[in-house]
N, C-alpha and C positions, 0 to 999 in steps of 0.2 A: 801149041798144045791143042789137041782136038777137043771138040765140044763134049763128047762122051766122058773124056777124062776129067774135064772141069766139073761136070755134073757129079761124077763119082767122088771127087774131093769134097764137094759141098755136102754130099750125103754123109761122108765120114765125119765132117765137122758137126753136122747136125746131130749125129749119133753120140757125140761127146758132150753135147750140152747137158747141164746139170738139171736133173729132174727133182722138183721140191720134195716129192715123197721119198726119193732115194736119199736126199740130203738129210732129212729128219731120221731116216733109218740109220744112216751112218753115224749121226750125232748120238742117237740112242745107243748104238753099239759101243761107241767110244766111252760114253758116260758109264754104261754098264761094266765095261772092262776096267775103267778107272776105279769104280766102286769095288770090284772084285779084288783088284790088286791092293787097294787100300785095306780091305778086310784081312787079306793075307799078311800085309805089312804089319798091321796092328797085332796080329796073332803071334808073330815070330820075332819082332824087333823090340828093343827095350822101351819101356814106358817113357823114360826121360827124352828119348829121341822123338817119340811120337808127340809129346807135349810141345817140344820146340817147333816141330813142323806145323802143328795146329796154331801155335801162337803167331808164327811168321805168316801163315796163310791168312789168318784173321787180320793181321796188319795190312796185308796186300789188298784184301777186300775193302777194308776201311779206307785205304788210300784211294782206291778207285771209285768207291761209292760216295757221291757228292752230298749226301744228306746226313744230318745229325738227329738223333732221337733222345728225348728226355722222358723218363718214366716217373710218374708221381703216384705212389702207392697210397691206398686209403688209410692204412694203419702203419704206425712207426714203432720201432722197438719191438716189444713183445706183444704187439697188437692190443696194448692196454689203452692207447689214446688215439683218437682219430686225427689224422693229419690236417692241420689248418690249411695247408696249401691245397690239398685235395678238395676240401669243402669250398674254398674260394673258387677253384676251377669249376667245380660242379655248378655253383651259382652263376658264374660268368658264362658258361656254355648253355645254360637253360634256354635262353631266348634263341640262340643260334641253332640248338638242336630242334626246337619246334619249327623253325623256318626251313631247315635244310635236310635233316635226317629223314630217311624213309622208314626206318623202324624205330619206334619210340616206346618208352615205358611210362605208364601213367600211374599217378598216386594222388591221394588226397593230401592237400597242404596242411600245415600245422594248425591253421585256423579252422580246419574241418569244413571249409566253405569253398575253397578254390581247388582246381585240378592242376597238378604239377606234372610237367612232361620232362623227360630226360632221355638221353641216348640209350638205345638198347645195346646188348652185347655185340662187340666187334663192329660197331657202327662208327662212321667217320664224318666229321664236318670240317669245312674250311674256314679260315679266318684271314683277315688282312690287316696289317698294321704299318702305317707309314710307307705304303707301297710294297710291303714285303708279304708274300704269300706263305701260309703255313697251314698245317693240318693237325687236328686233334682226333684221336681215336680212343674209344672206350673198350676195355677188355677185362678179363678176369682169369686168374689161375685157379684151378680146382685140383686138390690133392686126390690121390687114388682112393683114400678112405671114404670119399663122398659117394663112391659107386656102391658101397655096401648099404643094404636096405636098413640097417640098424642105426645108421647115422642120419642126423638132421641134414636135409639137403643144402642148407646154407652154412653149415658149421665150419667147413674148410675152404670157403670161397674168399679169395683175395682179389679185390677189384683195383683197377688202376686206370689212369689216363696217360696216354702217350702222345707227346708233342713231336712232330717231324718238321724240319725246316732245312733249307740249303745252308751249307757250311759257310758260304760267303756272308750270310746274315747273322752270324754268331753274336757279334757285338750288340746288334739291335735287339735280338731276342733275349739274350742273357741280361741285358741291361734294362732298357726302358719298357720292353714289351711285357716281360714277366712281372715287373712292378705294377704295370697297368692292370694286368689280369688280377693280381692279388688285391689291389685297391678297389677295383670294380666289383670283384666277387664279395669282398667284405661289406661294401656299401649295399649290395643287393641283399645280403644276409640280414643286415640290420633293418633294412626296409621291410623285409618279408617275415622277419622272425616273430614268433609268438612270445610276447613279453611275459615276464614272470614276477610274482610277488614272493619274496623269500622271507623266511623267519628262522631264527636260530633256536635249537633245542640244545642248550649247553654249547659245545664247540662245533656243532654241525648245522649246516643249512638244509632246510627243506623248502619246497616251493609249491605254489599253485599258479594257475593261469591268472594273469592280471587283466581284468576286464572292467575296471572302474570307468564310468562314463563321464567323469568330471572334466570340464574344459575351462579355460579362462573366459570364454564367451558366456558361460553360465555361472561364473563365480561372482557372488554378490560383494562388491567392494568398489571403492572410488575408481572411476574409469582412468583417470590420469595416473594414479599409482599402479593400477593394473598394467597399463601400457608400459610403464617404466620397468616393471618386473619382467614382462615379456621381452623387452629389448635387452635387458641384462642377461637373461637366460639364452637368448638367441646368439648374442655376442660371445658368450662363454663357449657355446657348442662349436663355434667356428674359429676359436682362438688357439688351436693346438700349436701352430707355428709361433705365435706370440709367446706363449708360455715357455716353449723350448728356447726361444731367443733370449729371454730374460732369466733363464735358469731356474724356473719354478715348476713345481709339480702341477699338472693340469687338473686342478680341483678348485672348488669354491664352496665356502661355508655359508649357510643361511640359518639365521635364528628367527623363528616365527614365534611371536609372543602375543598374548592377549587373553581376555576372559574365555572361559569354556563356551563353546557354541559359536565362536566367531569364524570358523571355517579353516582352521589350521590344517587338519587332515585332508580336507577337500582340496586345499591349495597344493599340497604335496602330490595328490593324484593328478591334478591339472598340470603340474610341472612335468610329471612323468609322461603324460600324454602329449604335451607340447613337444618334448625333446625325443620321444620314443625310447626312453630309458627303462631299464628294469628297476624294481624297488627292493631294497633290503631293509626290512624292519628289524632293527637290532634290539633285543631284550637284554639290557646290561645285567639285570639281576640274576640271570641264569648263566652268565659267563663266570667261569671259575676264577680266573686270574688274568694278569696282563698278557701272559704267553698265549692263553687261549683266545684272548681278544685279538692279538696280532695274527693268529692263525685264521680267524674268521675274516679279517681284513684282506689277507693275501688271497683268499678264495673268492672274493667278490670280483665281478667282471668290470671291464670298462663300460662306458655308457650306462651308468647306473646312479641311483640316488640311495645313499645310506642314511636311514632315518633313525633317530633316537627320540621318541616322543616322551613328553613329560620328563625332561632331563632332570628337573629338580626332585623328582620322586624316584628316579631309576636307581640311584645309589646315594649314599650319604657323602656325596662328593664335597658339598659345601661344608659339611660338618667336620671335615678333616682339618679345617683351619679355625674352628670355633674353640672357645675356651671350655675347659672342663666343666666349669660352673653352668654354662648354658646347656650342656648335654644332660646334666643332672636335673634340670628343670623341665625336661620334656614330659609330656603326659604318658599315660599307660599305652595309649594307642600308638604313639610314636615309638615307644620301646618295643612293642610287638613288631612294628615295621623294621626296626633295626635287626631284630632276631631273624626276620624273614630273609634279609639280604646279607647276613653274616657269612653265609656259605660263599659269597662272592668276594674275592680279594682284589678286584679291579680298583686301582688307585687313580687319583686325579692326574698324577704324572703319566700313568699308563694311558689314560684317555686322551691327554694332550698329545702324546706321541702318536696315538691313533689318528688324530685330526691332522697334525702338520709335522710329524716326525719323518725320519728317513723312510719308514715302511709305508707311509701314506702315499708315496709316489708310485706304488705298484699298481699297474693297470692303466691309470690315466683316465681323463674325461669322466670325472665323478663329482657329484654334489654330495656334501655332508650337511644334513638338515637336522637341527635341534628344534623341538617345540617345548614351550613352557607356558603355564598360566601365571607364573609369578617370576618375572625376569629379575626382580630385585634380590631373590634368594640365591641366584647363581654366583659362583666365584668369578670375580673379574677376569682372572687368568683364562677362564674357559670361553669367554665371549668377546674377548678383545678383538680388534680389527686385525686381520691376518689369519685368524682362526675362523671366526664367524665374520666373513667379509661384509655381509649385508644383513642388517637387522630390519625386520618387517613387522610392524605392529598391526595386528588384525583386531580392530576395535568394534564398537557397537554399530548397529545398523543406521546408516544415514539415508537421506531421501533418494540419492542416486542408486544406492544398493537396493533399496525397496523397489524402485521402478524396474530394476532388472529382475527381481524376484517375482513381481507382478506379471512381467512378460513371460517368464519361464513357467509359472504355475497357472496363471489365469489367461495367458495369451492376450493381454491388453496392454496398451502403451499409454493410455490416458483414461481418466475417469473424474467425474465431478467431486469424488471424495478424496482425490489425491491431495488437494490443498489442505484439508483437515489433517490428514496423516502427516504431511510435511511439517505442520506446526507442532504436532504432538511429538514427532521424532526429535525435534530440537530441544525438547524439555525432558524426554524420558530415555533412559538407557535400556535398550533391548537388543538382544543378539540376533543376527540373521537367522539362526536356527529357530528361535522363538517366532519370528515373523513368518518364516516358511511354514511353521506348524499351523498357523491360522489361515494361510493361503492355500494349504493343501486341499484340492477338491475332494469332496466326500462322495460325489456321484458324477457320472459322465455328463449330465445335463445341468450341473449346478450353475446358479447365477453368480457372476463375479461380485456383484454388490453385496451379496450375503457374506462372503468371506472378507471383504473389505470392512464391512461393519463389525464383523467379529474382531478384526484387528484393532479397529478404533475403540471398541469396548475394552479390550485388554489394555490398551495404552491409557485410557482414561482411568481405569482401575489402578494401574501402576502409578499414575499421577496423584491419585488420592492417597495412596499409601506412602508416597515419597516423603511428605512432611513427617509422618509418624516414625518412619525408619530413621530419618535424620535427627529427630528429637531424641 
């Protein structure tokens, strides 16, 4: 074959080479034609046939597409309740969003002091678990009604998180990974949550922000007993698996008793701050009956302390077992108190079921705390072991408790007057609240010795009056 002929063949072959621009044009034409024929097909063929084609085509796409997607919507049901799974995912992704996302949303945290960052709309972050790569995306659906100017711009917004992962990792993701996300998210929520103090008005709870500063470090009591209580509380908070294994509800009862002013309420606040629990201050006298009491219990959250202060005065629970003759001998003031609580039909049996009945297992990880000034007045069935697991006596101020109060109030750890105070405290009963009143500085530049002498004077006066009162 001659050389010109060979060159001519190469030119022809080169002219048949595929041009990328022509290729895209051809693909566009094919797609446009398919869409046109599909529109004609949908117009003239039965709807049942169209549904079958769409279903089988979706299966084909699903079979060829190697990834699985799971969507977690913010609200479930009729949008009356926020999804716990959504909240847990939101907390879990908060740190990853601030480290990876390019578009973030900022807001003030619940404590009004910290800035909280989260993923902006249609943003995506990656995650890795046991060597498995996956992706989280944040999005939202907006209904058509939102475009009207008369509607609130957030009224029809439905937010969601979408998880994408390869189908070969299905078992890992649906098993251990999602459980890991839920646990971590809940732990972050508990750590960052704004704790609340609840009180009941009849059968409904209302709350305020709980900001009591009390801690065990500032609590005036015997150091060894304090350490024992801290260990007991810490052990309880970590014993969920133990309670499940022995078949008992994850709860524990505390009975705090002692004279007024010995720090029972302060200890409850310190317990809540140590564990990071919410507080529910239950006023029994305003509860209508046992059914309403059970309703209140069901509405309490886990990681909380349910408190009934002055249980001996809350209701005539002990009086239910007294003889009729004893009731008739009550003075007029006690009769008036009975009239005040007549509207409440809560019984001792109902309260016992509240403490350790079947309904008491709702929620889990809760402390039930009773306080009283007169432990001897309480019905033995109410305070037996198993209901009130730990009895703690908060008594009068000893020398160790005084030293802690002196450090807290006067910022001193020793003084030449401490010996005198130690001797007087061995002879005189005085509550920590009374001691604190004498140590409270009256000015910024007050001399500590002035307040210590004031306390010594009060103790000496109490010592002089002691023989008179005993006589």
